[in-house]
C-alpha positions in Angstrom: -0.7 19.5 11.2 -0.6 20.5 7.5 -1.7 17.9 4.9 0.1 18.7 1.7 0.0 17.4 -1.9 -3.8 17.5 -2.2 -5.5 18.5 -5.4 -8.5 20.3 -4.1 -11.2 21.7 -6.3 -12.4 25.4 -6.3 -16.1 24.6 -6.3 -18.7 27.4 -6.0 -21.6 26.2 -3.8 -23.6 27.2 -0.7 -22.3 24.1 1.2 -19.1 23.0 2.9 -15.9 22.1 1.1 -14.2 20.2 3.9 -15.6 18.2 6.8 -14.0 15.8 9.4 -15.2 12.9 11.5 -13.2 11.1 14.2 -11.7 9.0 11.4 -11.8 10.7 8.0 -11.4 14.1 6.4 -13.5 14.7 3.3 -13.0 17.5 0.8 -14.0 18.6 -2.7 -11.5 17.1 -5.2 -10.4 18.6 -8.5 -12.8 16.5 -10.5 -16.5 17.3 -10.4 -18.6 14.8 -8.5 -15.6 13.5 -6.6 -14.6 13.8 -2.9 -11.1 13.3 -1.6 -10.9 11.1 1.5 -7.9 11.3 3.9 -7.4 9.5 7.2 -7.6 11.9 10.2 -4.8 10.1 12.0 -1.6 9.7 10.0 0.4 6.4 9.9 3.7 5.2 8.4 5.7 8.2 9.5 3.1 10.9 8.9 2.3 10.0 5.3 -1.4 10.1 4.4 -2.9 8.3 1.5 -5.6 10.3 -0.5 -8.5 8.2 -1.7 -11.2 9.3 -4.1 -14.9 8.8 -3.5 -16.7 9.1 -6.9 -20.1 10.3 -5.6 -22.2 12.0 -8.2 -22.5 12.8 -11.9 -22.2 16.5 -11.2 -20.6 18.9 -8.6 -20.8 17.8 -5.0 -22.3 20.9 -3.3 -22.3 19.8 0.3 -21.6 16.9 2.6 -21.8 16.0 6.3 -20.8 13.2 8.7 -23.4 11.7 11.0 -22.9 12.6 14.7 -24.1 9.1 15.6 -21.8 7.1 13.2 -18.5 8.6 12.3 -18.2 6.4 9.1 -21.6 7.6 7.7 -21.2 10.4 5.1 -24.1 12.1 3.3 -23.4 14.0 0.1 -25.6 16.4 -2.0 -25.1 17.4 -5.6 -26.1 19.5 -8.5 -27.4 16.2 -10.0 -30.4 16.7 -7.7 -29.7 13.6 -5.5 -28.6 13.0 -1.9 -26.5 9.9 -1.3 -25.4 8.2 2.0 -22.1 6.4 2.0 -20.5 4.0 4.6 -16.7 4.6 4.7 -14.4 1.9 5.8 -12.9 1.7 9.4 -9.4 2.4 8.1 -7.5 2.1 4.8 -9.7 -0.5 3.2 -11.3 0.0 -0.1 -13.5 3.1 -0.5 -17.0 2.1 -1.5 -17.9 2.0 -5.2 -21.6 2.7 -4.7 -23.8 4.5 -2.3 -25.7 2.7 0.4 -28.7 4.9 -0.1 -29.9 7.4 -2.8 -32.6 10.0 -2.3 -34.1 11.9 -5.3 -33.8 13.3 -7.8 -35.8 16.1 -6.3 -36.3 18.5 -9.2 -33.6 21.0 -8.2 -29.9 20.9 -7.4 -29.2 20.1 -3.7 -27.6 23.2 -2.1 -27.0 22.2 1.5 -27.6 19.4 3.9 -27.0 18.6 7.6 -27.7 15.6 9.9 -30.0 16.1 12.8 -27.9 16.5 16.0 -30.1 14.4 18.4 -32.1 12.0 16.3 -30.3 9.2 14.5 -30.9 8.7 10.7 -32.6 12.1 10.2 -31.2 14.4 7.6 -32.2 17.9 6.3 -31.4 18.9 2.8 -32.3 22.1 0.8 -33.0 22.2 -2.9 -34.4 25.3 -4.6 -36.9 27.0 -2.3 -37.6 24.1 0.1 -36.0 22.1 2.8 -36.8 18.3 3.1 -36.3 16.5 6.4 -35.6 12.8 5.6 -36.1 9.6 7.5 -33.1 7.6 6.2 -34.4 4.4 7.7 -37.7 4.7 5.8 -36.1 6.4 2.8 -38.8 9.0 2.7 -39.5 12.6 3.8 -40.7 13.4 7.3 -41.7 16.9 6.3 -41.1 19.5 3.6 -40.5 23.2 4.6 -41.4 25.2 1.6 -42.3 28.7 2.7 -39.2 30.3 1.1 -39.3 33.1 -1.5 -36.1 32.1 -3.3 -33.1 29.8 -3.3 -31.9 28.5 0.1 -28.3 29.5 1.0 -27.9 27.9 4.4 -29.6 25.7 7.0 -28.7 25.0 10.6 -30.2 22.7 13.3 -30.4 24.0 16.9 -28.2 21.6 18.9 -31.1 20.2 20.9 -32.7 19.3 17.6 -36.0 21.2 18.2 -35.7 24.0 15.7 -34.2 24.6 12.2 -33.0 27.9 10.9 -32.5 28.9 7.3 -31.1 31.8 5.3 -32.4 32.5 1.9 -31.6 34.5 -1.3 -34.8 36.5 -0.5 -32.7 38.2 2.3 -34.8 36.6 5.1 -33.9 34.4 8.0 -36.5 31.9 9.1 -37.0 29.6 12.1 -39.0 26.4 11.8 -40.3 23.8 14.2 -40.5 20.9 11.7 -42.8 18.9 14.0 -45.4 21.7 14.2 -45.9 22.1 10.5 -44.3 23.2 7.2 -44.6 27.0 7.8 -41.9 29.1 9.4 -42.7 30.0 13.0 -40.6 33.2 12.8 -39.2 35.3 9.9 -37.0 38.4 9.9 -35.0 40.4 7.3 -31.4 39.3 7.4 -28.7 40.9 5.3 -29.4 43.6 2.8 -27.5 42.0 -0.1 -28.6 38.6 -1.4 -25.2 37.6 -2.8 -24.5 34.9 -0.1 -25.2 34.1 3.5 -24.5 31.5 6.2 -26.4 30.8 9.4 -25.0 29.0 12.4 -26.9 28.1 15.6 -24.9 28.8 18.8 -25.2 25.4 20.4 -28.4 24.8 22.3 -28.8 28.5 23.1 -31.5 30.8 21.6 -28.9 32.7 19.6 -27.7 32.4 16.0 -24.9 34.0 14.1 -25.4 35.0 10.4 -22.7 36.0 7.9 -23.6 37.9 4.8 -23.2 41.1 2.8 -24.6 44.6 3.5 -26.2 46.8 0.8 -22.7 48.4 0.3 -21.3 44.9 -0.3 -19.5 44.9 3.0 -19.1 41.5 4.6 -20.8 41.5 7.9 -21.7 39.3 10.9 -25.0 39.6 12.8 -26.0 38.1 16.2 -29.7 37.1 16.6 -31.8 36.0 19.6 -34.8 34.0 18.7 -36.7 35.2 21.8 -36.5 38.8 20.3 -36.3 38.2 16.6 -37.4 41.7 15.5 -33.9 42.6 14.5 -30.2 41.8 15.1 -28.8 42.2 18.6 -25.4 43.1 17.1 -24.1 43.9 13.6 -20.4 44.0 12.8 -19.0 45.1 9.4 -15.8 43.3 8.5 -14.5 44.6 5.1 -15.4 45.1 1.5 -14.5 42.0 -0.5 -16.0 39.5 -2.9 
């Protein structure tokens, strides 16, 4: 189904620009610091009402729904804060204030992602470090800071044991946050630091990264954390910005 008549923003960030839970779709709106909120299920003959969630004083860089609570939305922003919002069950009033604010952390928040198997645990990246938050205690569980440059992507393994990151220093890193702040594995990723994304393939030992080659070709690489000396497969797609 197509949802039309939406004024979406063209925000440049390392995070997501649209996310869905079982009840709501959230997306970057035209105004900075604002998310558009649309019901996933349409009513009244297919017409969806677009609501606005005024989140931050600057651009919303990334956001994520909790896997344990489909009404819980975390947002990160260039204003250096992470906020957690409780959305209504249906078309009631969108909240005017966040239930929880973390930060400011001294750098714009680039990406964030809820932990897949532990409730109320959230990872966020800002500058050169990843912070794993305990939302119940409103404090960090650990800070992973062995990055050489700005974080571009982070991804939890689906069993929740490991965290992978891609960085502007052109390296991919694997962390066990419970073992300590240092990366347990590190490997050169893509040869161009323009942008990158990392995605864990479920609970398997494999990851997929997307980035740019030295010749500015967009490329996909497949990695196995059991043999992380190099990519198992590299596929060039095209040359495009």
